[in-house]
Each structure stands twice: as structure tokens, then as C-alpha cells.
C-alpha positions in Angstrom: 3.4 -66.9 89.4 -0.1 -67.7 90.8 -0.7 -68.0 94.5 -1.5 -71.7 94.2 1.8 -72.4 92.4 3.7 -70.6 95.1 1.9 -72.6 97.8 2.6 -75.9 96.1 6.3 -75.1 95.7 6.7 -74.0 99.3 4.7 -76.9 100.7 7.1 -79.2 98.8 10.1 -77.6 100.4 9.0 -76.4 103.8 5.6 -78.0 104.4 6.6 -80.4 107.1 8.3 -77.7 109.1 5.6 -75.0 108.8 2.6 -77.3 108.5 1.5 -75.5 105.3 -0.3 -78.6 104.3 -3.1 -77.8 106.7 -2.9 -73.9 106.4 -1.6 -73.0 102.9 -3.2 -69.6 103.0 -0.8 -68.6 105.8 2.1 -68.6 103.3 0.2 -66.2 100.9 -0.5 -63.9 103.9 3.2 -64.0 104.9 4.3 -63.3 101.3 1.9 -60.4 101.0 2.9 -59.0 104.3 6.6 -59.2 103.8 6.4 -58.4 100.1 8.7 -61.3 99.1 6.7 -61.5 95.9 7.9 -58.0 94.9 10.3 -58.3 92.0 12.3 -55.3 93.2 13.4 -56.9 96.5 16.4 -59.1 97.2 19.8 -59.3 95.7 20.5 -59.3 92.0 21.0 -62.8 90.4 24.8 -62.5 90.5 24.9 -61.5 94.2 26.2 -58.2 95.5 28.1 -56.2 92.8 31.6 -55.1 93.4 31.9 -51.4 94.4 33.3 -49.0 91.8 37.0 -48.4 91.9 38.1 -45.5 94.0 40.0 -42.5 92.8 43.4 -43.2 91.2 45.0 -40.0 92.4 46.2 -41.9 95.5 47.7 -44.8 93.6 51.2 -43.6 94.0 53.3 -46.4 95.4 56.0 -44.3 97.0 56.0 -40.8 98.4 59.4 -39.2 98.7 60.3 -36.6 101.3 61.7 -34.4 98.5 58.3 -34.4 96.7 56.5 -33.4 99.9 59.0 -30.6 100.7 58.7 -29.3 97.1 54.9 -29.1 97.5 55.2 -27.4 100.9 57.6 -24.8 99.4 55.2 -24.2 96.4 52.3 -23.8 98.8 54.3 -21.5 101.0 55.2 -19.2 98.1 51.6 -19.1 96.9 50.4 -18.1 100.4 53.1 -15.5 100.7 52.2 -14.0 97.3 48.5 -14.0 98.2 49.2 -12.3 101.5 51.2 -9.6 99.7 48.4 -9.1 97.2 45.8 -8.7 100.0 48.1 -6.2 101.8 48.4 -4.3 98.5 44.6 -4.3 98.0 44.0 -3.1 101.6 46.5 -0.2 101.1 44.7 0.8 97.8 41.3 0.6 99.5 42.4 2.7 102.5 44.0 5.3 100.1 40.9 5.6 98.0 38.7 5.9 101.1 40.8 8.8 102.4 40.8 10.8 99.1 37.1 10.0 98.2 
């Protein structure tokens, strides 16, 4: 849109308030300064889009104590097995260091 067309449209709408009838170049200076004529600025035509849906892994409606305790038991067994494996590896490393 040409500068003159912008001035005419704004004067029609805001002219009495801003006195753009006497100083139309002020509007062009404002637009250039604020970059309102930049097509990348502002909101999209439909407004602000909805955010994407979150993860569905938390959509469970009811958490039962039995489920929580079963998971705690599973994790406890995993930690215990890992601790035994680490202890076994340390023993092997110490044994190989003494003979080597």
C-alpha cells in the first residue's frame, strides 16, 4: 500500500484526534519508526493459536496406591540388583589389580 493511501485511511479514522489533516507526514514517520507496515508484525488473522496439546502420559484419571507401591517395589529391586552388580565389578577389579 502506498504512503498516500495509508495517510488517507488513517486520516479518515483518526484524523480529528491526531490532527493528521495538517501533518499527514507524521503518520508515515510513525509507521516507519514503529515498523507497523512490516508484514511480519502483529497477530495472525485468526488471533493467537491454541498451544499444542501436552504429553498424554499424564492423562491417567486415577492413580491407585497399589500401582504406586508396585512401581516402588520394581524400582527397589532394580536398585538392589544394580548395587550387587557394582559390588561384583569392584571385587573383580580389585582381584585383577592384585594379581596383575
